DSSP file (Angstrom, degrees, kcal/mol; ACC not computed):
  #  RESIDUE AA STRUCTURE BP1 BP2  ACC     N-H-->O    O-->H-N    N-H-->O    O-->H-N    TCO  KAPPA ALPHA  PHI   PSI    X-CA   Y-CA   Z-CA
    1    1 A M              0   0    0      0, 0.0     2,-0.0     0, 0.0     0, 0.0   0.000 360.0 360.0 360.0 138.5   77.7   23.3   21.6
    2    2 A T     >  -     0   0    0      1,-0.1     4,-1.7     4,-0.0     5,-0.1  -0.303 360.0-109.2 -79.9 169.0   75.1   22.6   24.4
    3    3 A N  H  > S+     0   0    0      1,-0.2     4,-2.5     2,-0.2     5,-0.2   0.881 118.4  57.1 -72.0 -35.6   75.2   19.5   26.4
    4    4 A D  H  > S+     0   0    0      1,-0.2     4,-2.5     2,-0.2    -1,-0.2   0.919 108.3  46.7 -60.6 -41.5   72.0   18.2   24.7
    5    5 A S  H  > S+     0   0    0      2,-0.2     4,-2.4     1,-0.2    -1,-0.2   0.871 112.2  51.2 -66.8 -32.0   73.7   18.5   21.2
    6    6 A K  H  X S+     0   0    0     -4,-1.7     4,-2.6     2,-0.2    -2,-0.2   0.951 111.1  46.9 -68.9 -47.7   76.8   16.7   22.6
    7    7 A L  H  X S+     0   0    0     -4,-2.5     4,-2.8     1,-0.2    -2,-0.2   0.913 113.3  49.9 -62.0 -43.1   74.7   13.9   24.0
    8    8 A G  H  X S+     0   0    0     -4,-2.5     4,-2.6     2,-0.2    -1,-0.2   0.908 111.4  48.2 -59.4 -43.9   72.8   13.6   20.6
    9    9 A L  H  X S+     0   0    0     -4,-2.4     4,-2.6     1,-0.2    -2,-0.2   0.933 112.9  47.9 -65.7 -48.5   76.0   13.5   18.6
   10   10 A L  H  X S+     0   0    0     -4,-2.6     4,-2.1     2,-0.2    -2,-0.2   0.905 114.2  47.1 -60.5 -45.6   77.4   10.8   20.9
   11   11 A A  H  X S+     0   0    0     -4,-2.8     4,-2.4     2,-0.2    -2,-0.2   0.929 113.0  48.2 -66.6 -47.1   74.2    8.7   20.7
   12   12 A G  H  X S+     0   0    0     -4,-2.6     4,-2.0     1,-0.2    -2,-0.2   0.908 112.2  49.0 -61.9 -43.5   74.0    9.0   16.9
   13   13 A L  H  X S+     0   0    0     -4,-2.6     4,-2.1     1,-0.2    -1,-0.2   0.886 111.6  49.1 -64.3 -39.4   77.6    8.1   16.5
   14   14 A A  H  X S+     0   0    0     -4,-2.1     4,-2.5     2,-0.2    -2,-0.2   0.879 110.4  50.7 -67.3 -37.5   77.2    5.1   18.8
   15   15 A A  H  X S+     0   0    0     -4,-2.4     4,-2.4     2,-0.2    -2,-0.2   0.877 109.3  51.7 -65.3 -35.4   74.0    3.9   16.9
   16   16 A V  H  X S+     0   0    0     -4,-2.0     4,-2.2     1,-0.2    -2,-0.2   0.905 112.7  44.8 -70.8 -41.5   75.9    4.2   13.5
   17   17 A V  H  X S+     0   0    0     -4,-2.1     4,-2.4     2,-0.2     5,-0.2   0.927 113.3  50.3 -68.5 -39.5   78.8    2.1   14.9
   18   18 A V  H  X S+     0   0    0     -4,-2.5     4,-2.4     1,-0.2     5,-0.2   0.949 112.3  47.2 -63.1 -44.0   76.4   -0.5   16.5
   19   19 A I  H  X S+     0   0    0     -4,-2.4     4,-2.6     1,-0.2    -1,-0.2   0.880 110.7  52.2 -67.4 -35.2   74.5   -0.8   13.2
   20   20 A A  H  X S+     0   0    0     -4,-2.2     4,-2.1     2,-0.2    -1,-0.2   0.898 109.8  49.8 -65.4 -40.3   77.7   -1.2   11.2
   21   21 A V  H  < S+     0   0    0     -4,-2.4     4,-0.3     2,-0.2    -2,-0.2   0.924 116.2  40.1 -58.1 -49.2   78.9   -3.9   13.4
   22   22 A V  H >< S+     0   0    0     -4,-2.4     3,-0.8    -5,-0.2    -2,-0.2   0.909 117.7  47.1 -70.2 -42.8   75.8   -5.8   13.2
   23   23 A Y  H 3< S+     0   0    0     -4,-2.6    -2,-0.2     1,-0.2    -1,-0.2   0.892 115.3  44.7 -71.9 -40.8   75.1   -5.2    9.5
   24   24 A F  T 3< S+     0   0    0     -4,-2.1    -1,-0.2    -5,-0.2    -2,-0.2   0.333  80.2 127.0 -87.4   3.4   78.6   -6.1    8.3
   25   25 A Q    <   -     0   0    0     -3,-0.8    -3,-0.0    -4,-0.3    -4,-0.0  -0.412  66.6-117.0 -66.6 141.7   79.2   -9.3   10.5
   26   26 A K        -     0   0    0      1,-0.0    -1,-0.1    -2,-0.0     3,-0.1  -0.643  30.6-121.0 -74.3 119.1   80.2  -12.2    8.3
   27   27 A P        -     0   0    0      0, 0.0    -1,-0.0     0, 0.0    -3,-0.0  -0.396  34.0-101.1 -61.0 141.2   77.5  -15.0    8.5
   28   28 A P        -     0   0    0      0, 0.0     2,-0.3     0, 0.0     3,-0.0  -0.273  36.5-114.5 -59.5 141.6   78.8  -18.3    9.8
   29   29 A E    >   -     0   0    0      4,-0.1     3,-1.6     1,-0.1     2,-0.3  -0.596  32.6-105.1 -81.9 146.4   79.5  -20.9    7.2
   30   30 A V  T 3  S+     0   0    0      1,-0.3    -1,-0.1    -2,-0.3     0, 0.0  -0.524 102.8   3.2 -68.8 124.1   77.4  -24.1    7.2
   31   31 A G  T 3  S+     0   0    0     -2,-0.3    -1,-0.3     1,-0.3     2,-0.2   0.590  91.6 152.3  75.0  13.3   79.3  -27.0    8.7
   32   32 A A    <   -     0   0    0     -3,-1.6    -1,-0.3     1,-0.1     2,-0.0  -0.512  49.4-106.4 -77.2 143.4   82.4  -24.9    9.5
   33   33 A A        -     0   0    0     -2,-0.2    -4,-0.1     2,-0.1    -1,-0.1  -0.305  18.4-125.1 -66.1 154.5   84.6  -26.1   12.3
   34   34 A A  S    S+     0   0    0      2,-0.1    -1,-0.1     1,-0.0    -2,-0.0   0.851 103.0  55.1 -67.4 -36.1   84.6  -24.2   15.6
   35   35 A V  S    S-     0   0    0      1,-0.0    -2,-0.1     3,-0.0     2,-0.1  -0.842  98.7-118.1 -97.5 132.3   88.4  -23.8   15.4
   36   36 A P        -     0   0    0      0, 0.0    -2,-0.1     0, 0.0    -1,-0.0  -0.412  37.4-102.0 -68.2 145.9   89.6  -22.2   12.1
   37   37 A A        -     0   0    0      1,-0.1     0, 0.0    -4,-0.1     0, 0.0  -0.335  38.3-109.3 -69.5 151.6   91.8  -24.6   10.0
   38   38 A K        -     0   0    0      1,-0.1     3,-0.1    -3,-0.1    -1,-0.1  -0.456  35.0-107.9 -77.1 152.8   95.5  -23.9   10.2
   39   39 A P        -     0   0    0      0, 0.0    -1,-0.1     0, 0.0     0, 0.0  -0.350  53.4 -68.6 -73.1 162.8   97.2  -22.5    7.2
   40   40 A A        -     0   0    0      1,-0.1     2,-0.1    -2,-0.1     0, 0.0  -0.262  61.5-121.5 -54.5 128.3   99.5  -24.8    5.0
   41   41 A A        -     0   0    0     -3,-0.1     2,-0.4     1,-0.1    -1,-0.1  -0.425  14.7-120.7 -77.9 155.6  102.6  -25.4    7.1
   42   42 A V        -     0   0    0     -2,-0.1     2,-0.1     1,-0.1    -1,-0.1  -0.776  34.7-107.3 -95.0 134.9  106.0  -24.5    6.0
   43   43 A S        -     0   0    0     -2,-0.4    -1,-0.1     1,-0.1     0, 0.0  -0.395  29.2-168.5 -62.9 126.2  108.4  -27.5    5.8
   44   44 A L        +     0   0    0     -2,-0.1    -1,-0.1     2,-0.0     3,-0.1   0.136  41.6 126.9-104.1  20.2  110.9  -27.3    8.6
   45   45 A S        -     0   0    0      1,-0.1     3,-0.1     3,-0.0    -2,-0.0  -0.426  69.9 -94.9 -72.5 151.0  113.2  -29.9    7.3
   46   46 A P        -     0   0    0      0, 0.0     2,-0.1     0, 0.0    -1,-0.1  -0.233  45.1 -96.2 -67.5 163.4  116.9  -28.8    7.0
   47   47 A A        -     0   0    0     -3,-0.1     2,-0.7     1,-0.1    -3,-0.0  -0.446  33.7-121.1 -78.5 145.4  118.2  -27.5    3.8
   48   48 A V        -     0   0    0     -2,-0.1     2,-0.5    -3,-0.1    -1,-0.1  -0.796  22.6-153.4 -89.3 115.3  120.0  -29.9    1.5
   49   49 A I        -     0   0    0     -2,-0.7     2,-0.5     2,-0.0     0, 0.0  -0.770   7.5-159.1 -93.9 125.7  123.6  -28.7    0.8
   50   50 A V        -     0   0    0     -2,-0.5     2,-0.4     2,-0.0    -2,-0.0  -0.943   2.2-157.2-109.2 126.3  124.9  -30.0   -2.5
   51   51 A T        -     0   0    0     -2,-0.5    -2,-0.0     2,-0.0     0, 0.0  -0.880   2.3-154.9-105.1 137.7  128.6  -30.1   -3.0
   52   52 A I        -     0   0    0     -2,-0.4     2,-0.2     0, 0.0    -2,-0.0  -0.938  20.7-127.5-105.9 119.0  130.0  -30.1   -6.4
   53   53 A P        -     0   0    0      0, 0.0     2,-0.2     0, 0.0    -2,-0.0  -0.483  21.1-127.6 -72.4 138.9  133.4  -31.6   -6.7
   54   54 A S              0   0    0     -2,-0.2     0, 0.0     1,-0.1     0, 0.0  -0.501 360.0 360.0 -86.5 158.0  135.9  -29.5   -8.3
   55   55 A R              0   0    0     -2,-0.2    -1,-0.1     0, 0.0     0, 0.0   0.423 360.0 360.0-105.6 360.0  138.0  -31.0  -11.2
């Protein structure tokens, strides 16, 4: 490949990547907070141990 064709290939590839990034960006939601909401927290309370008395 000549240098011109390598440069053209690189420029074409860069253009496709830029177009893909711009086109597939997720539009911002209206009224969304700047900081994403935290997922539901997992309870960190200690486990309850139930003892069954033997007969």
